[in-house]
C-alpha positions, -999 to +999 in steps of 0.1 A: +069-817-315+068-794-284+106-791-285+105-782-322+079-754-315+101-741-286+131-740-309+111-723-336+098-697-311+133-691-298+146-686-333+118-662-341+123-641-310+161-641-315+155-629-352+132-601-340+156-590-314+185-591-339+164-571-364+155-546-337+192-541-328+201-536-364+173-512-369+183-493-338+219-492-349+208-480-384+187-453-368+216-441-347+239-441-377+212-423-398+207-397-370+245-392-368+247-389-406+218-365-406+235-344-379+267-344-399+248-333-431+229-307-411+261-293-396+279-293-430+250-275-445+251-250-417+289-244-421+283-240-458+256-214-451+279-195-428+306-195-454+282-180-479+270-155-454+306-144-447+311-138-484+279-117-485+290-097-456+324-088-472+307-079-505+282-058-485+310-039-467+324-031-502+290-017-513+284+002-480+318+017-482+312+030-517+280+047-506+293+061-473+327+070-488+311+090-517+290+108-491+321+116-471+340+130-501+310+152-510+310+164-474+347+173-475+344+192-508+313+211-495+331+221-464+361+234-483+338+256-505+316+268-476+347+277-454+366+290-484+395+270-471+414+240-484+415+208-462+447+204-442+441+166-441+413+151-462+424+115-453+418+123-416+385+140-423+374+110-444+382+087-416+361+107-391+332+110-415+333+072-424+335+060-388+315+088-369+296+108-396+313+139-381+335+165-396+359+183-372+339+168-343+305+181-356+278+159-370+276+163-407+242+169-424+253+153-457+262+121-439+226+120-425+236+100-394+250+072-416+284+057-411+300+022-413+289+013-378+252+021-387+256-006-414+273-030-390+245-026-364+219-034-390+238-065-401+243-078-366+205-078-363+202-097-395+227-124-383+209-127-350+177-135-369+195-164-385+208-177-351+243-164-356+264-138-338+282-114-359+310-090-348+330-066-370+357-044-356+372-016-377+409-013-369+418+014-394+405+032-425+427+049-451+422+063-486+445+066-515+444+069-553+447+036-573+441+054-605+434+090-615+396+087-614+392+064-584+400+067-547+405+033-530+392+029-494+413+004-473+393-010-444+413-031-419+388-054-402+383-081-376+353-104-385+338-130-363+308-151-369+296-179-346+267-202-341+261-234-322+278-253-351+309-233-360+329-202-352+349-180-376+374-153-366+398-136-390+415-103-400+410-090-434+417-057-453+387-050-475+391-027-505+364-005-521+366+021-548+348+053-551+348+074-583+357+110-583+336+115-615+309+140-606+326+154-576+333+192-576+368+205-580+370+231-552+399+249-569+375+267-592+350+278-565+378+290-542+396+310-569+366+326-584+348+339-553+325+309-555+311+321-589+324+293-610+318+255-603+336+228-621+328+191-617+351+163-625+345+146-658+368+128-682+373+144-715+351+133-743+374+148-769+396+121-784+426+144-791+426+177-772+456+189-794+435+189-826+404+202-809+419+225-783+392+252-780+364+227-776+385+210-749+387+243-731+350+250-734+341+215-723+357+221-688+366+185-688+398+168-674+426+147-687+453+127-669+487+142-666+516+132-643+527+168-640+494+176-623+482+171-588+458+142-581+422+149-567+432+143-530+460+168-534+436+193-551+415+191-519+446+204-501+453+231-526+486+214-536+501+218-571+527+190-568+529+163-595+513+129-590+513+098-611+475+100-607+474+137-616+444+153-635+440+188-650+416+209-670+420+242-689+405+274-675+379+289-697+390+326-697+359+339-716+337+323-688+357+342-662+352+375-681+315+368-684+314+365-646+334+398-641+363+378-627+397+394-631+419+374-654+456+367-655+479+366-685+495+332-680+491+295-687+455+283-685+464+249-671+441+250-641+463+242-612+490+266-625+466+293-634+450+295-600+484+294-582+512+320-577+536+297-597+552+316-626+560+296-657+573+306-691+543+304-713+533+314-748+502+318-770+493+289-793+494+298-830+460+302-844+443+303-810+428+333-791+453+355-773+441+344-739+449+308-747+484+305-733+502+272-724+534+268-704+564+251-719+560+220-699+525+214-714+531+224-749+536+189-760+503+179-744+482+208-759+500+218-791 
């Protein structure tokens, strides 16, 4: 009887120890699985955060880039001189909020590095370390009404769980709609201002006078694009835009007029073109031969 009790006690102790071992093992496995799940969740969070960062760069570039374009146009008008290199000026404003080495008031101490500094603090509050290096910034037209900002970046994000580091070119578009065309101000002694807006007239040919008086723009591959307009260039661009000069408005402002084509970039230049009056239109409404098919 005593032997049986001893055997039973031994079996009970062995069972308890075995269960304890299994529970300990299960706890270890659970902890390991929990760590894996936690790490996977952390990695997923970092991936989402990187997506947010890239999207935020796009939005920040739109805001800063628009300010930079306004600053360039304003400087052209204030100095009564076209820009030698608007792309170079844009880069300086975008990175340093400076124009020709001088802090620009329009930028209001805001540049892409201001944004980066703010987001580094946000990342630190989430126990992550963010670094963004801008290697280069360039602008170019990708259609007549937009300027594309190309930002070459190196992005790194690290935590105690994962590290990411990669190079990426981020693209952001800014609209030229609403920006002032400095050609008008510079060629009218700053008396006439004209802002870029797309024509609301479906067919300028059939409603030519209203198109003139609207001061609106159409696309034309014979014309310069907006960036070339900032340089005072008249060369053709596949992203070219043009308006027609409102001669009566010039007369109202006591601005001497020319008897030549009223296509804006030609009218304000020294270029001579064979032009003619459009039948049924006022005598001042003259169009050069290259544009006759567009407007008559």
